[in-house]
C-alpha positions in Angstrom: 0.6 -39.2 -25.7 2.6 -37.1 -28.2 0.0 -34.3 -28.1 0.0 -34.1 -24.3 3.8 -33.8 -24.0 4.1 -30.5 -25.9 1.2 -29.1 -24.0 2.8 -30.0 -20.7 6.1 -28.4 -21.9 4.4 -25.2 -22.8 2.5 -25.1 -19.5 5.8 -25.6 -17.6 7.4 -22.7 -19.5 4.5 -20.4 -18.8 4.4 -21.3 -15.1 8.1 -20.7 -14.9 7.8 -17.3 -16.6 5.0 -16.3 -14.3 6.9 -17.3 -11.2 9.9 -15.2 -12.4 7.7 -12.2 -13.1 6.0 -12.6 -9.8 9.4 -12.7 -8.0 10.4 -9.4 -9.8 7.2 -7.7 -8.7 7.7 -8.8 -5.1 11.3 -7.6 -5.2 10.3 -4.2 -6.7 7.5 -3.8 -4.1 9.9 -4.2 -1.2 11.4 -0.8 -2.0 9.5 2.3 -0.8 10.7 4.0 -4.0 8.4 1.7 -6.1 4.6 1.5 -6.1 4.2 -1.5 -8.5 0.6 -2.4 -7.7 -2.5 -0.4 -6.9 -2.3 -1.3 -3.2 1.6 -0.9 -3.1 2.2 -4.7 -2.6 0.3 -7.9 -2.3 -0.9 -7.0 1.2 -2.7 -4.0 -0.4 -2.5 -1.9 2.7 -1.3 1.2 0.8 1.4 1.8 3.5 4.7 3.5 2.9 7.4 4.2 5.4 8.2 7.5 3.7 8.1 10.5 6.1 8.2 13.6 3.9 4.5 14.1 4.2 3.0 13.9 7.7 0.3 15.4 9.9 2.1 18.7 10.2 2.4 19.4 6.4 -0.3 17.4 4.7 -2.6 20.5 4.5 0.1 22.2 2.3 -0.3 19.6 -0.5 -1.8 21.0 -3.7 -2.5 19.6 -7.2 0.6 20.1 -9.4 -1.4 19.6 -12.7 -4.5 18.1 -14.2 -5.7 16.9 -17.5 -9.3 16.8 -18.8 -10.3 13.8 -20.9 -13.9 14.8 -21.3 -15.1 11.8 -19.3 -17.2 13.0 -16.4 -17.0 10.0 -14.1 -15.6 6.5 -13.9 -12.3 7.4 -15.3 -9.8 6.8 -12.5 -6.4 5.2 -12.3 -4.0 4.3 -9.6 -0.5 5.7 -10.3 2.3 3.1 -10.3 5.9 4.0 -9.8 8.7 1.6 -10.9 12.3 2.6 -10.9 11.5 6.3 -10.7 9.0 6.3 -13.6 5.4 7.1 -12.9 2.6 5.6 -14.9 -1.2 5.3 -14.5 -3.5 2.6 -15.7 -7.2 3.2 -16.4 -9.7 1.1 -14.4 
């Protein structure tokens, strides 16, 4: 019984920490200024209510920069934006 009690306590702390982190991700994803998951949010519909880019100006978009890593394929990442900071994670 003594071995089980510490394990249960550790599990409770981990679950509590995960729930707190999950709530923060949900809170951040509710803002269109943040893109905290590859699909924007848990619905993963990649939808944003932003209106700066639309059907009348999308053809004017151009690449701002690029960087060659030497990898020819399979090296893609989804950019994530949290509190105005852009990051990308490799898949």
